[in-house]
N, C-alpha and C positions, 0 to 999 in steps of 0.2 A: 391450380385446382386445390380447393380446401382439404386439409389431412383429416381434420376431426369434425363431426357432426353431432350435436346434443341428442342424446338418446330419447329426449321427451319431446323436443319441439324441432324446428330445422335450423337454428342458428348453427353456424359453424365458424372456423377460425379466421374468416375473412371478416367477421364483424369485430370492432375495436374493442378492445379492452375486456375481450372474453377470457374465460377459463373454464376448465372441466374438472368436476370432482371424480372421486373414484368410481362413482356408478355412471361416468359418462354423462352427467347433467350439467347444462351449462350454467355459469354464474347469474346470468339473466333470469333462467327459470327459478333459481333459488331466491334472486331478489324479488320475483314474483310471489313466491311461497311467503316471504317474510310480509309483503303488502297483503296478502290473503289473510294471515293472521291477524294483521294491524285492523283491517278493514272488512269484517266478516259479513256474509249476507244472511239469507235465512231469516230466523227468528230474532237472533241478536242485532243482526243488521237493521232489521225493521224496527225494532225499539231504539235504536241508536238515531235513525232516520226520523223517527217521529219525535224525538226529544229536540234534534235540530230544528225541525217545523215548528215546534212550540217556542223554541228560542227566537226563530226569526219572525214568528208572528208577534211575539211580545216586544221585540226591537221595533217593529213596525207600528205599534200602537200609536195613533194619533197622527200618522202619517199616511200617505196616499199608497205608498208601496211597501211591502215586506222585504222584498229581495229583487236584485237586478240580474239577469239570466242572458248571457251571451248567446247569439243565434247566427247561423250560417245558412240556413236552409238544408243543412245535412241531417241525417237521421238521428244521431245522438242527441244534439241540441233540440230538434223538433220534438222528439220523443220526451224530453225531459220537460220542456214547457208543457207538454199534455199532461204529464204525469203530476208536476208541481201544481199546476192549476186546477185541473179536474179531479185528482185523487187526493192530493193534499191541502187544497184550498188556500194555496198561498196568492197574495196579491202581487203580481209579477209586472217588473217592467223590462222589456226585451231590450236588448242593446246590440247593436250590429256596426261594425266598421267596414264602410263601403269603400273599398280600394279601386273600384270602377273596372274591376275584371270579373264581376259575378257572371254564372251563365244565367240565362234565361230561367232555367228550371229552379235554380237555388233562389231567385228572387220571387218566382212564383210560390214556390214552397213557404219561404217566410211569410208571405202575405196571406196565403191560405190558411195557414195555422193560426196565425196571431188574430186574424179578422175573425174567424169562427169561434175563437176563445175569447175575444174581446181584450186582448193584452195589448197595452200601449208600447209603440216602439221608438227608442232614442237611437238615432243614427249620427255617426260622424262620417262626411262623405269628403276624401282627400281631392285636391285639384289633380286631374288625370295626368296633365303634363308634368306636374311636380313629381308625382308617384312614379310615373315611368321614367325620369330622370334616375330615382332612386334604384329603380331596377337595373336600369343600364350601369349605374355606379357598381353593384355589386356583380353583374357580369364581368366588367372590365377588372374588379379587383381579383378575379380568378379563384374566388371561394365557392365553397358548396353552399353557403347559407344565402342563396339568391332571394328566398321567399321569407325570411325572417321578418321583414318589416310588417308582413300581414299580422303575424302573431303578436308582436309588440304594439301594433295599431289597434287591436282588438283589445288587448290588457289595458291599454291607457282609456279606451273608449268606456270599459267597464267601471274602471275608477272615476272618471269624469261623471258618469250618469249616477254613479253612487253618491259622489260628492253633492251634485246639483240637487238632488232630492232627499238628502240626508238618509241614505239606505246604508245599512250595517252589514249586510250579508250579500256576497257575490257567487251565483250559482254558475259552476261551469259543467260542460258536458263530457268530460273526458273519463274514459273507462280504462284502466290497466288491464282488465280481463279480456275486452275484445280488441284494445289496440296494443298491448304491450307496452315496453319502456323502450323508447329509441335512444341508441348509445350516443353518449356526448361526442364521439368522433364522427358522427354524421350530421348532427345539426347543433349549431350554436347561434344563441340571440341575446344582445342586450342593446340598449338604447345607445351608450357610448360607441359601440362597433357600428351601428348604422350611421351615426354622425360621422364617425372617423372615415369610412369608405365613402360616404357622400360628399365630404369636403376634398377628398383626394380625387375622385372621379367624377363628381357631378358636375352640372354646370347652371342648374336653377336654384335660387335660395329655396331652403326649406320652411315654408311658412304654414302650411295647412296640415302636414303630417303630424299626427298626435304622438310623439316620441316620448319614451317612457325612460326619463332621467331618473338616477338613482335618489336623487333629493325629495323627487316627487312621490316615489314609490315609498320612501320612508316616512314622508308626511302623512300619506293615506293609510299606512300601516299603523304608525305610531299614534297619530293624532285623530286621524279619522276611525281607527279601530275597525276597519272593513275587513271582515272576515271573507275568506275563500271556502267555498262548500262545493264537493263533488258527489252529489247524491248517488251517482251510478255505482259507486264503490260500494254502496250497502245494498244495492238492488240486485235480484236475480234478473239480469238484463239478457232477454233473448232478442238478439238485433234482427233475426229474420221476422219474428212474430211483431216487432216494432214497426218494421216496413210496412207489413200488412195492414196493421192497425192505422197508421197514418195515411196509407193510401185510401183505405175503406173510408175513414172518418173525415178526412181533409182533402182528399184530392191531392195528396202528396205524391211526389213522383221520384223514382229512384234514378240517380245520375252516373250510375255504371260503376262506382267503386270508391273506395275510402279516399278522401282528399279532392275526388274529382268533381265537386259542386261549385269550384272557382276554376276559371280557365287559365290563369297563370299557375296556380297550384297543380292542376292537373298536367300541364306543360311540364312543371319540374319534376314530378313524381312518374310521370309516364315516360318522358323522353330525356329531360336533363340529367336526372340522377343516373338512370341506366347508361346512356351513352358516354357521358362526360365522366363519370366516377365509378361506374360499374357497380352501382347501388340499386338494388330493388327492394323499395320499401314495403313491397307487398310480404316480404318475409316476416315483418313484425307482425302484421294482421293474421297470416297463416299460422304462425308459430302460437299466438296467443289462442286460436282455435284449437290448434293441436294439444295445448296444455288443458283446455277445458273439455276435451273429447267431443268437441263439435266436428272435428275433422281428422281424418286419419294421417299420419306423416307421409304415407305414400301418396295420399290424395294431393297433399300440400306440396309435395316435392314435384308431383305432375303439373300442378297448377302454375308452379314457379318456372316450369319449362317452356309455358307459353307465354308468348310476347304481351307485355302490359296493353291494356286497351288505350288506345289514343284516339281522340276525335279527328275525322278526317280534316286536313287544312288547318289543324290548330298550330304546328309549328310554323308554317308560313304567315298565320294570323300574327303570332308574337313577333317574329322578324319584322313585319311590317309596321306593327305598332310601336315597336321600340326603335324603328329607324335603321335597322341593321342591314347592310348590303349581305349578299350571300358570301362574300369574300370576308367581312368583318365578322360576321356569325361563326363561320369555321375557324378563323383564327382565334375567337374567344372560346370555342368549344374545345380546342386542342393547346391553348397556351399552357405554360407551365403551371402546375396547380399550387394554390396557397391556401392558408389556413387563418382561422380568426386570430391565431398566434402572431401573424404578421401585421396587425393592425391594433389600434388602440382600443381596449375594452375595459369592461369592469371586472373581468375573470380574477385577476389577483386580488382585488378588493374584496370580491365575494369571499374568496379563499380565506383571507386575512378576517372576515367577520362571520366565519363558520360558526363559532359557538352562538353569536347574536341569532343568525338564522335559524339554528336549531331551536332556540326559544320561540322565534316566529312561527315555526312549523308547528311546535306543540300547542301554540294559541291559535291555530288554523289561519295565520295571518298570510302564510305561503303554504302551497301544496308541498308535501313530502318529496315530490320529483324535483323541484326546484333545489330543495337542500341536497338530495342525493348527487345531482348531475353538476350543479353550478358552483358548489362550494367545495367538492372534491378536489385536491391537487390533480394538476393533470400535466 
């Protein structure tokens, strides 16, 4: 049982790398405070966002698009497409990494929003057999990060779309106010890590997966000058109001919870993390709501006592699609745990390049969260 729990959110001492100050406030709340100060909302946030919109439009002059925006069918990205197109008048290219595990709702949400707004879609679709082989590899590696290929694939898809159309701005739908900051000890990802795990445990060649190699990332940052922008950082974002707007205007559908729009990601968050690692990612979202006063700590703790929502038959679907027998699946779910440190990654390289990545973050070429988590010594 945890000994300490934050007096502001519901993070406790089971969360990696946590500490508590004299007021009983956790280090992650203080981290969010620093981000709040750096990325204000209200009048100042609107002024900064208007400035970014002006810069995006200036960079897009003479081109077909002002910015590329990642879409998943989820609330954050769908709402951001609406805002950036309808409110701020940007000419957007939506980009989607199709890992072939999308829920039907997510696919419909993407097309309903984009079609009604007249926004073009750039998609990279990975070969499903190859991608399932990558997922099997991560299962057999014994690590937490079995869904990290999805985030890496989306990042590369955005870069490729930007390069193809000469776009200088990449819009991401992340909000630390609604999602919090996930501890590094929970999730790690990089392109070399994916290659290392797949080489050791995979059986099919990696041909269609858009991996993010460091030399490509540096090329796109330094020579492409592609900036990463997170407009929700500057917006007074009411997620419940956003859901209602999307539903009323676009026929958008809610899919049951954060991260649940993709079937594999839903399996990871609703079943794999809680059962294999005793990690419930809902604590991050509920803690964010506590910090913002949208939920009481008592309500958040009550919700955490309820089991995570999981689609009926989803676990059996994952086993069948990945070709795991009941015996192998149970063995993989109970094998000795490993971490990214047991495999070849870019982590030490990122740490050595910390001063460089600080400059990249100040130039909006990487998000601050990358600098904070991936370049810090672990």
